[in-house]
VEXMIZA-81424 format. One record per residue (C-alpha): x, y, z. Coordinates in Angstrom, 2 decimals. Example, Ala and Ser with C-alpha at 12.3 -4.5 7.8 and 13.67 -1.06 7.14 Angstrom:
BEGIN
<rec><px>12.30</px><py>-4.50</py><pz>7.80</pz></rec>
<rec><px>13.67</px><py>-1.06</py><pz>7.14</pz></rec>
//
This chain:
BEGIN
<rec><px>22.21</px><py>-85.38</py><pz>51.27</pz></rec>
<rec><px>20.88</px><py>-87.84</py><pz>53.78</pz></rec>
<rec><px>20.67</px><py>-85.70</py><pz>57.07</pz></rec>
<rec><px>21.41</px><py>-89.01</py><pz>59.00</pz></rec>
<rec><px>24.40</px><py>-90.13</py><pz>57.75</pz></rec>
<rec><px>25.70</px><py>-87.18</py><pz>55.36</pz></rec>
<rec><px>25.74</px><py>-89.51</py><pz>52.34</pz></rec>
<rec><px>24.94</px><py>-87.73</py><pz>48.87</pz></rec>
<rec><px>21.64</px><py>-89.12</py><pz>47.76</pz></rec>
<rec><px>20.96</px><py>-87.58</py><pz>44.42</pz></rec>
<rec><px>22.73</px><py>-84.91</py><pz>42.12</pz></rec>
<rec><px>20.10</px><py>-82.42</py><pz>40.56</pz></rec>
<rec><px>21.65</px><py>-81.09</py><pz>37.49</pz></rec>
<rec><px>20.18</px><py>-78.32</py><pz>35.26</pz></rec>
<rec><px>21.63</px><py>-76.26</py><pz>32.32</pz></rec>
<rec><px>23.07</px><py>-72.89</py><pz>33.96</pz></rec>
<rec><px>24.54</px><py>-69.51</py><pz>32.73</pz></rec>
<rec><px>28.51</px><py>-69.55</py><pz>32.72</pz></rec>
<rec><px>28.14</px><py>-67.03</py><pz>35.83</pz></rec>
<rec><px>26.36</px><py>-67.91</py><pz>39.27</pz></rec>
<rec><px>22.92</px><py>-67.44</py><pz>39.21</pz></rec>
<rec><px>20.71</px><py>-67.04</py><pz>42.71</pz></rec>
<rec><px>19.22</px><py>-70.59</py><pz>43.43</pz></rec>
<rec><px>16.44</px><py>-71.90</py><pz>45.61</pz></rec>
<rec><px>15.27</px><py>-75.27</py><pz>46.75</pz></rec>
<rec><px>12.51</px><py>-76.41</py><pz>49.00</pz></rec>
<rec><px>11.95</px><py>-80.00</py><pz>50.02</pz></rec>
<rec><px>8.23</px><py>-81.46</py><pz>49.70</pz></rec>
<rec><px>7.10</px><py>-82.37</py><pz>53.00</pz></rec>
<rec><px>7.08</px><py>-86.46</py><pz>53.78</pz></rec>
<rec><px>7.95</px><py>-87.15</py><pz>50.39</pz></rec>
<rec><px>11.25</px><py>-87.57</py><pz>48.14</pz></rec>
<rec><px>10.71</px><py>-84.66</py><pz>45.89</pz></rec>
<rec><px>12.46</px><py>-81.46</py><pz>45.89</pz></rec>
<rec><px>11.63</px><py>-78.06</py><pz>43.74</pz></rec>
<rec><px>14.17</px><py>-75.82</py><pz>42.51</pz></rec>
<rec><px>14.07</px><py>-72.61</py><pz>40.55</pz></rec>
<rec><px>17.02</px><py>-70.16</py><pz>39.48</pz></rec>
<rec><px>17.05</px><py>-66.68</py><pz>39.14</pz></rec>
<rec><px>18.88</px><py>-66.27</py><pz>35.49</pz></rec>
<rec><px>16.79</px><py>-65.78</py><pz>32.44</pz></rec>
<rec><px>18.70</px><py>-68.73</py><pz>30.89</pz></rec>
<rec><px>17.11</px><py>-71.07</py><pz>33.58</pz></rec>
<rec><px>13.97</px><py>-69.37</py><pz>34.15</pz></rec>
<rec><px>11.70</px><py>-72.39</py><pz>34.68</pz></rec>
<rec><px>11.78</px><py>-74.42</py><pz>38.04</pz></rec>
<rec><px>12.07</px><py>-77.99</py><pz>38.26</pz></rec>
<rec><px>10.21</px><py>-80.78</py><pz>40.59</pz></rec>
<rec><px>12.67</px><py>-83.48</py><pz>41.16</pz></rec>
<rec><px>12.60</px><py>-87.07</py><pz>42.22</pz></rec>
<rec><px>15.47</px><py>-86.49</py><pz>45.31</pz></rec>
<rec><px>16.04</px><py>-90.51</py><pz>45.13</pz></rec>
<rec><px>17.30</px><py>-90.90</py><pz>41.74</pz></rec>
<rec><px>17.81</px><py>-87.10</py><pz>40.45</pz></rec>
<rec><px>15.22</px><py>-87.43</py><pz>37.61</pz></rec>
<rec><px>13.29</px><py>-84.51</py><pz>36.74</pz></rec>
<rec><px>9.48</px><py>-84.94</py><pz>37.29</pz></rec>
<rec><px>7.86</px><py>-81.75</py><pz>36.11</pz></rec>
<rec><px>9.49</px><py>-78.55</py><pz>34.31</pz></rec>
<rec><px>7.23</px><py>-75.67</py><pz>35.60</pz></rec>
<rec><px>7.37</px><py>-73.51</py><pz>32.35</pz></rec>
<rec><px>5.88</px><py>-69.87</py><pz>32.31</pz></rec>
<rec><px>6.88</px><py>-66.69</py><pz>30.65</pz></rec>
<rec><px>9.11</px><py>-65.19</py><pz>33.44</pz></rec>
<rec><px>11.82</px><py>-63.20</py><pz>31.59</pz></rec>
<rec><px>14.01</px><py>-62.58</py><pz>34.67</pz></rec>
<rec><px>14.24</px><py>-66.30</py><pz>36.15</pz></rec>
<rec><px>12.56</px><py>-67.20</py><pz>39.33</pz></rec>
<rec><px>13.65</px><py>-65.55</py><pz>42.50</pz></rec>
<rec><px>11.14</px><py>-67.32</py><pz>44.93</pz></rec>
<rec><px>9.73</px><py>-70.55</py><pz>45.43</pz></rec>
<rec><px>7.70</px><py>-72.36</py><pz>48.13</pz></rec>
<rec><px>5.89</px><py>-75.37</py><pz>48.61</pz></rec>
<rec><px>2.66</px><py>-75.82</py><pz>50.62</pz></rec>
<rec><px>2.28</px><py>-77.71</py><pz>53.82</pz></rec>
<rec><px>0.61</px><py>-80.59</py><pz>51.99</pz></rec>
<rec><px>2.88</px><py>-80.81</py><pz>49.31</pz></rec>
<rec><px>0.14</px><py>-80.49</py><pz>46.80</pz></rec>
<rec><px>1.03</px><py>-76.89</py><pz>45.48</pz></rec>
<rec><px>3.99</px><py>-74.78</py><pz>44.54</pz></rec>
<rec><px>4.40</px><py>-71.03</py><pz>44.16</pz></rec>
<rec><px>6.58</px><py>-69.36</py><pz>42.17</pz></rec>
<rec><px>7.53</px><py>-65.60</py><pz>41.51</pz></rec>
<rec><px>9.87</px><py>-63.79</py><pz>39.61</pz></rec>
<rec><px>10.46</px><py>-59.69</py><pz>40.03</pz></rec>
<rec><px>6.54</px><py>-59.01</py><pz>39.10</pz></rec>
<rec><px>4.38</px><py>-62.11</py><pz>38.92</pz></rec>
<rec><px>3.68</px><py>-65.18</py><pz>40.77</pz></rec>
<rec><px>2.16</px><py>-68.56</py><pz>39.69</pz></rec>
<rec><px>0.69</px><py>-71.43</py><pz>41.53</pz></rec>
<rec><px>1.23</px><py>-74.93</py><pz>40.29</pz></rec>
<rec><px>-0.16</px><py>-78.48</py><pz>40.75</pz></rec>
<rec><px>2.88</px><py>-80.47</py><pz>41.95</pz></rec>
<rec><px>1.23</px><py>-83.91</py><pz>40.90</pz></rec>
<rec><px>0.90</px><py>-82.75</py><pz>37.21</pz></rec>
<rec><px>3.10</px><py>-79.55</py><pz>36.61</pz></rec>
<rec><px>0.37</px><py>-77.66</py><pz>35.47</pz></rec>
<rec><px>-0.67</px><py>-74.02</py><pz>36.50</pz></rec>
<rec><px>-3.34</px><py>-73.57</py><pz>38.86</pz></rec>
<rec><px>-3.22</px><py>-69.76</py><pz>39.10</pz></rec>
<rec><px>-1.34</px><py>-67.02</py><pz>37.20</pz></rec>
<rec><px>-1.10</px><py>-63.83</py><pz>39.25</pz></rec>
<rec><px>0.11</px><py>-60.54</py><pz>38.46</pz></rec>
<rec><px>1.18</px><py>-58.27</py><pz>41.33</pz></rec>
<rec><px>1.87</px><py>-55.03</py><pz>39.35</pz></rec>
<rec><px>4.69</px><py>-52.50</py><pz>38.34</pz></rec>
<rec><px>4.88</px><py>-50.89</py><pz>41.68</pz></rec>
<rec><px>7.52</px><py>-52.98</py><pz>43.18</pz></rec>
<rec><px>9.73</px><py>-56.18</py><pz>43.14</pz></rec>
<rec><px>8.41</px><py>-59.41</py><pz>44.87</pz></rec>
<rec><px>10.71</px><py>-59.95</py><pz>47.89</pz></rec>
<rec><px>8.53</px><py>-62.97</py><pz>49.52</pz></rec>
<rec><px>5.76</px><py>-65.58</py><pz>48.85</pz></rec>
<rec><px>4.03</px><py>-67.60</py><pz>51.36</pz></rec>
<rec><px>0.92</px><py>-70.11</py><pz>51.46</pz></rec>
<rec><px>-1.45</px><py>-69.19</py><pz>54.17</pz></rec>
<rec><px>-4.51</px><py>-70.85</py><pz>55.72</pz></rec>
<rec><px>-3.47</px><py>-74.30</py><pz>54.79</pz></rec>
<rec><px>-3.11</px><py>-73.64</py><pz>50.79</pz></rec>
<rec><px>-6.17</px><py>-71.69</py><pz>50.27</pz></rec>
<rec><px>-4.51</px><py>-68.27</py><pz>50.11</pz></rec>
<rec><px>-1.02</px><py>-67.04</py><pz>48.47</pz></rec>
<rec><px>0.39</px><py>-63.85</py><pz>50.13</pz></rec>
<rec><px>3.26</px><py>-61.93</py><pz>48.40</pz></rec>
<rec><px>5.25</px><py>-58.94</py><pz>50.01</pz></rec>
<rec><px>6.96</px><py>-56.35</py><pz>47.81</pz></rec>
<rec><px>9.92</px><py>-54.00</py><pz>48.02</pz></rec>
<rec><px>7.30</px><py>-50.88</py><pz>47.56</pz></rec>
<rec><px>5.95</px><py>-52.09</py><pz>50.96</pz></rec>
<rec><px>2.79</px><py>-53.61</py><pz>49.67</pz></rec>
<rec><px>1.18</px><py>-56.93</py><pz>50.61</pz></rec>
<rec><px>-0.97</px><py>-58.89</py><pz>47.95</pz></rec>
<rec><px>-3.35</px><py>-61.61</py><pz>49.18</pz></rec>
<rec><px>-5.02</px><py>-64.09</py><pz>46.60</pz></rec>
<rec><px>-7.24</px><py>-66.82</py><pz>46.95</pz></rec>
<rec><px>-6.04</px><py>-70.00</py><pz>44.93</pz></rec>
<rec><px>-9.24</px><py>-70.47</py><pz>43.43</pz></rec>
<rec><px>-10.69</px><py>-67.09</py><pz>42.69</pz></rec>
<rec><px>-7.73</px><py>-64.90</py><pz>42.26</pz></rec>
<rec><px>-6.82</px><py>-61.61</py><pz>43.98</pz></rec>
<rec><px>-8.44</px><py>-60.72</py><pz>47.08</pz></rec>
<rec><px>-6.93</px><py>-57.47</py><pz>48.38</pz></rec>
<rec><px>-3.69</px><py>-55.59</py><pz>48.28</pz></rec>
<rec><px>-2.79</px><py>-53.22</py><pz>51.10</pz></rec>
<rec><px>0.25</px><py>-50.82</py><pz>51.51</pz></rec>
<rec><px>2.62</px><py>-50.93</py><pz>54.66</pz></rec>
<rec><px>4.43</px><py>-47.60</py><pz>53.71</pz></rec>
<rec><px>8.11</px><py>-49.06</py><pz>54.05</pz></rec>
<rec><px>9.85</px><py>-51.55</py><pz>52.17</pz></rec>
<rec><px>9.31</px><py>-55.36</py><pz>52.92</pz></rec>
<rec><px>12.23</px><py>-57.72</py><pz>52.48</pz></rec>
<rec><px>10.68</px><py>-61.07</py><pz>53.12</pz></rec>
<rec><px>7.94</px><py>-63.12</py><pz>54.64</pz></rec>
<rec><px>7.00</px><py>-66.42</py><pz>56.17</pz></rec>
<rec><px>3.59</px><py>-68.12</py><pz>57.06</pz></rec>
<rec><px>2.63</px><py>-69.30</py><pz>60.32</pz></rec>
<rec><px>2.01</px><py>-73.03</py><pz>60.13</pz></rec>
<rec><px>-1.83</px><py>-73.87</py><pz>60.57</pz></rec>
<rec><px>-2.84</px><py>-70.52</py><pz>60.88</pz></rec>
<rec><px>-4.29</px><py>-67.73</py><pz>58.72</pz></rec>
<rec><px>-1.05</px><py>-65.35</py><pz>59.63</pz></rec>
<rec><px>1.91</px><py>-64.44</py><pz>58.09</pz></rec>
<rec><px>5.09</px><py>-62.61</py><pz>59.37</pz></rec>
<rec><px>6.86</px><py>-60.04</py><pz>57.37</pz></rec>
<rec><px>10.06</px><py>-58.16</py><pz>57.92</pz></rec>
<rec><px>11.80</px><py>-54.94</py><pz>56.82</pz></rec>
<rec><px>14.78</px><py>-53.37</py><pz>57.64</pz></rec>
<rec><px>13.81</px><py>-52.33</py><pz>61.29</pz></rec>
<rec><px>10.23</px><py>-54.07</py><pz>61.60</pz></rec>
<rec><px>8.81</px><py>-57.52</py><pz>62.01</pz></rec>
<rec><px>4.89</px><py>-57.72</py><pz>61.98</pz></rec>
<rec><px>2.23</px><py>-60.36</py><pz>62.14</pz></rec>
<rec><px>-0.38</px><py>-60.12</py><pz>59.73</pz></rec>
<rec><px>-4.11</px><py>-61.62</py><pz>59.45</pz></rec>
<rec><px>-3.92</px><py>-63.23</py><pz>55.95</pz></rec>
<rec><px>-7.71</px><py>-62.85</py><pz>55.35</pz></rec>
<rec><px>-8.13</px><py>-59.29</py><pz>56.22</pz></rec>
<rec><px>-4.78</px><py>-57.94</py><pz>55.86</pz></rec>
<rec><px>-4.89</px><py>-56.17</py><pz>59.26</pz></rec>
<rec><px>-1.90</px><py>-56.13</py><pz>61.38</pz></rec>
<rec><px>-1.99</px><py>-57.86</py><pz>64.55</pz></rec>
<rec><px>1.22</px><py>-56.99</py><pz>66.50</pz></rec>
<rec><px>4.88</px><py>-55.88</py><pz>65.90</pz></rec>
<rec><px>7.47</px><py>-57.93</py><pz>66.84</pz></rec>
<rec><px>10.40</px><py>-55.75</py><pz>66.66</pz></rec>
<rec><px>11.18</px><py>-52.39</py><pz>65.53</pz></rec>
<rec><px>14.72</px><py>-52.09</py><pz>66.03</pz></rec>
<rec><px>17.99</px><py>-53.51</py><pz>64.43</pz></rec>
<rec><px>18.90</px><py>-54.10</py><pz>60.78</pz></rec>
<rec><px>16.92</px><py>-57.33</py><pz>60.06</pz></rec>
<rec><px>17.52</px><py>-59.96</py><pz>57.56</pz></rec>
<rec><px>16.55</px><py>-63.94</py><pz>57.25</pz></rec>
<rec><px>13.14</px><py>-64.52</py><pz>58.99</pz></rec>
<rec><px>12.12</px><py>-68.06</py><pz>59.93</pz></rec>
<rec><px>9.00</px><py>-69.40</py><pz>61.67</pz></rec>
<rec><px>9.17</px><py>-72.67</py><pz>63.51</pz></rec>
<rec><px>7.05</px><py>-75.70</py><pz>62.60</pz></rec>
<rec><px>4.75</px><py>-75.27</py><pz>65.48</pz></rec>
<rec><px>4.12</px><py>-71.74</py><pz>64.77</pz></rec>
<rec><px>5.11</px><py>-70.66</py><pz>68.30</pz></rec>
<rec><px>7.96</px><py>-68.72</py><pz>67.70</pz></rec>
<rec><px>9.71</px><py>-66.85</py><pz>64.89</pz></rec>
<rec><px>13.72</px><py>-65.92</py><pz>64.55</pz></rec>
<rec><px>15.16</px><py>-63.16</py><pz>62.39</pz></rec>
<rec><px>18.95</px><py>-62.27</py><pz>62.10</pz></rec>
<rec><px>20.20</px><py>-58.80</py><pz>63.32</pz></rec>
<rec><px>23.10</px><py>-57.72</py><pz>61.09</pz></rec>
<rec><px>25.53</px><py>-55.38</py><pz>61.94</pz></rec>
<rec><px>25.47</px><py>-51.65</py><pz>60.52</pz></rec>
<rec><px>29.06</px><py>-51.61</py><pz>59.64</pz></rec>
<rec><px>29.05</px><py>-54.14</py><pz>57.04</pz></rec>
<rec><px>30.12</px><py>-57.16</py><pz>59.22</pz></rec>
<rec><px>28.33</px><py>-60.44</py><pz>59.43</pz></rec>
<rec><px>25.16</px><py>-60.68</py><pz>61.56</pz></rec>
<rec><px>25.56</px><py>-59.94</py><pz>65.09</pz></rec>
<rec><px>22.61</px><py>-61.61</py><pz>66.65</pz></rec>
<rec><px>19.52</px><py>-63.89</py><pz>66.16</pz></rec>
<rec><px>16.50</px><py>-62.84</py><pz>68.08</pz></rec>
<rec><px>13.66</px><py>-65.14</py><pz>68.70</pz></rec>
<rec><px>9.96</px><py>-64.03</py><pz>69.48</pz></rec>
<rec><px>6.68</px><py>-65.47</py><pz>70.83</pz></rec>
<rec><px>4.22</px><py>-65.27</py><pz>68.00</pz></rec>
<rec><px>1.13</px><py>-65.08</py><pz>70.20</pz></rec>
<rec><px>2.73</px><py>-62.54</py><pz>72.53</pz></rec>
<rec><px>5.27</px><py>-60.64</py><pz>70.62</pz></rec>
<rec><px>7.75</px><py>-60.87</py><pz>73.65</pz></rec>
<rec><px>11.42</px><py>-61.63</py><pz>73.01</pz></rec>
<rec><px>12.27</px><py>-65.14</py><pz>74.23</pz></rec>
<rec><px>15.89</px><py>-65.21</py><pz>73.69</pz></rec>
<rec><px>18.84</px><py>-63.07</py><pz>71.66</pz></rec>
<rec><px>21.24</px><py>-65.40</py><pz>70.35</pz></rec>
<rec><px>24.84</px><py>-63.48</py><pz>69.97</pz></rec>
<rec><px>26.60</px><py>-64.53</py><pz>67.05</pz></rec>
<rec><px>30.51</px><py>-63.93</py><pz>66.60</pz></rec>
<rec><px>31.60</px><py>-61.34</py><pz>64.09</pz></rec>
<rec><px>34.13</px><py>-62.94</py><pz>61.97</pz></rec>
<rec><px>35.33</px><py>-60.61</py><pz>59.35</pz></rec>
<rec><px>34.64</px><py>-57.28</py><pz>57.40</pz></rec>
<rec><px>32.78</px><py>-57.90</py><pz>54.05</pz></rec>
<rec><px>33.24</px><py>-55.75</py><pz>51.06</pz></rec>
<rec><px>30.42</px><py>-53.47</py><pz>50.32</pz></rec>
<rec><px>29.77</px><py>-55.20</py><pz>46.99</pz></rec>
<rec><px>29.26</px><py>-58.67</py><pz>48.70</pz></rec>
<rec><px>25.52</px><py>-59.24</py><pz>49.48</pz></rec>
<rec><px>25.10</px><py>-60.68</py><pz>52.81</pz></rec>
<rec><px>22.70</px><py>-63.62</py><pz>53.55</pz></rec>
<rec><px>21.42</px><py>-65.19</py><pz>56.80</pz></rec>
<rec><px>19.70</px><py>-68.57</py><pz>56.82</pz></rec>
<rec><px>17.92</px><py>-69.89</py><pz>59.97</pz></rec>
<rec><px>16.71</px><py>-73.52</py><pz>60.48</pz></rec>
<rec><px>14.65</px><py>-74.76</py><pz>63.49</pz></rec>
<rec><px>15.09</px><py>-78.26</py><pz>64.78</pz></rec>
<rec><px>12.07</px><py>-80.36</py><pz>65.24</pz></rec>
<rec><px>9.99</px><py>-80.32</py><pz>68.42</pz></rec>
<rec><px>7.69</px><py>-78.03</py><pz>70.48</pz></rec>
<rec><px>9.28</px><py>-76.01</py><pz>71.49</pz></rec>
<rec><px>12.11</px><py>-76.41</py><pz>68.86</pz></rec>
<rec><px>15.30</px><py>-77.37</py><pz>70.86</pz></rec>
<rec><px>17.81</px><py>-76.53</py><pz>68.43</pz></rec>
<rec><px>18.08</px><py>-73.36</py><pz>65.80</pz></rec>
//
């Protein structure tokens, strides 16, 4: 869609299973391209699209058997990283070819991937509490254990730092040394983390412990770790236990961002 008018610009269509699959889509910065992926094995390769006319530019084919659960585009738009449960791949967005095939290991499912230090490094976090750091050019750099499950992560733009979150912890890490820099939060049932384009603030949803919709959005200063705001969100309905809850946060453009 056009964000200015709400007009549908293109419809990107791909073969899909008869039941729903988790889908992920990312827009390339400053270009008319979109990358998509799906988590089901029958749609197990990501696609780079021309968002203007809906044509497929590249099919990123790899040997993922469980589908693609995670996909991120580098800040320059030159690289794409995709991941299934155990492995990650780095792609050249211009040619659709693999730049680096990365093996995480059998210990835990990958729950988040991000480019760090521009696009020189790829960082992945796992449900077993591990963080793996790769060089895009030379491969594995280091792997470290946190000790508790990590649910997702995001890179701080223009810096060699990433932010991870678990059920009750938001942590800032140095993506080169793998050392923790500061803890932003150690309370609340956290889900859905986003870093602003300036890298100055980070936000995460705090969910209710009773199965209801998220109760608040916490916003932290990444340099000091202090809480800037706590945005209270109304609770609308009780969710069935089998329905997975999701939380998506989008920052507006600006420094500091004026909208969320």
